[in-house]
N, C-alpha and C positions, 0 to 999 in steps of 0.2 A: 345247314343240316337241320334235321327235324327236331322239334321240341317234344316229340312223343316219347314217353317212357319206354325203356327197353327191358324186357324180361328174358332171361336166358338160363340155360343149364350147360355147364361144362363137365364132361366126364373124363376121369383118369382111371385107368386100370394099371395098378403097380405090378411090375415084375416082382415075383415072390421075394427075391433076394434084395430088392430095393424098397420094400413096403415101408419100413420105418423112416427111411430117408425121405421118401415122397410125402409121407404123412407129416413129417416135420416141416418140410418146405411149404406144403399147403396151409398148415396152421400159421406159418409166418406170413403167408399172403393175406390171411384173414386180418391179422394185426395191421398190416400196411394198408390194405384196401379199405378197411372200415374208416380210415381217416381221410379218404379222398372225398372232396367236396360233392361230386356228382353221384356218389354211391348211395343208393336207397337201402339196399341190403346185400349181404354177401355171406351166405350161410354154407358151411361145409357139412356134408352128410356122408355117411358110409353105408354101403348097400347092406341090407338086413341079412342077406344070404351069402354074400361074398365080401369078406373084409379087405380084399385087394382093390375094390372098386369104390372110388370117391366121386361125389358130385358137388359142384358149387351151384347153388341156386342164387342167381344174381339179379339185382334190379338197378337200373341206371336212369338218371334224370332225363337224359337225352343222348343222342348219338355223339355229341361232343364229349360228354363225360366218359362214354365207353372208349372213344378214340384216345382220350388222355390216358385212361387205364391201360390200354393195349400198348402204349409206348413207355410205360414205367419200367425201370430196370428189373424189378422182380418179375413182371410178366414176361419181358423179353428173355430173362434167364430161364424161367420154367419152360417156355416154348423151346428154347435151345437145348435144354436138358431132357425134354420129354422122350426122345428116342432111347436114351440110356435108362430112364426111370420107369417107363411105361411099356405095356405090351403092344399097344396099338396107337400111340399118340394121344392127342387131346381131341375129344369129340364134342362139338358145340351145337346146340339147338336153340333157336330163338322161338319165343312163344308170344301169343297174343291172348290177353285176358278176355274171356267171354262171359264171365259172371262175377 
């Protein structure tokens, strides 16, 4: 796998009745993920105009670090629970730094 850093954004839009549950789960993920060796940053944000939309801005040392993260129990659990907690699942975008 590549040694290139990976930068990404994951978007979650909570169902209104699941807003607090999703927020708690995402905050737990920050605690766990920040301890992962290959994690460069893992920042949780909420949309300025819609408090049901959350974004993780994530940085990973390389593809192996992201692959490890994707197999952790807490990531597997949030993926499994996303249909119940979110309006439209988890949307992920990968980015390339240009400046």
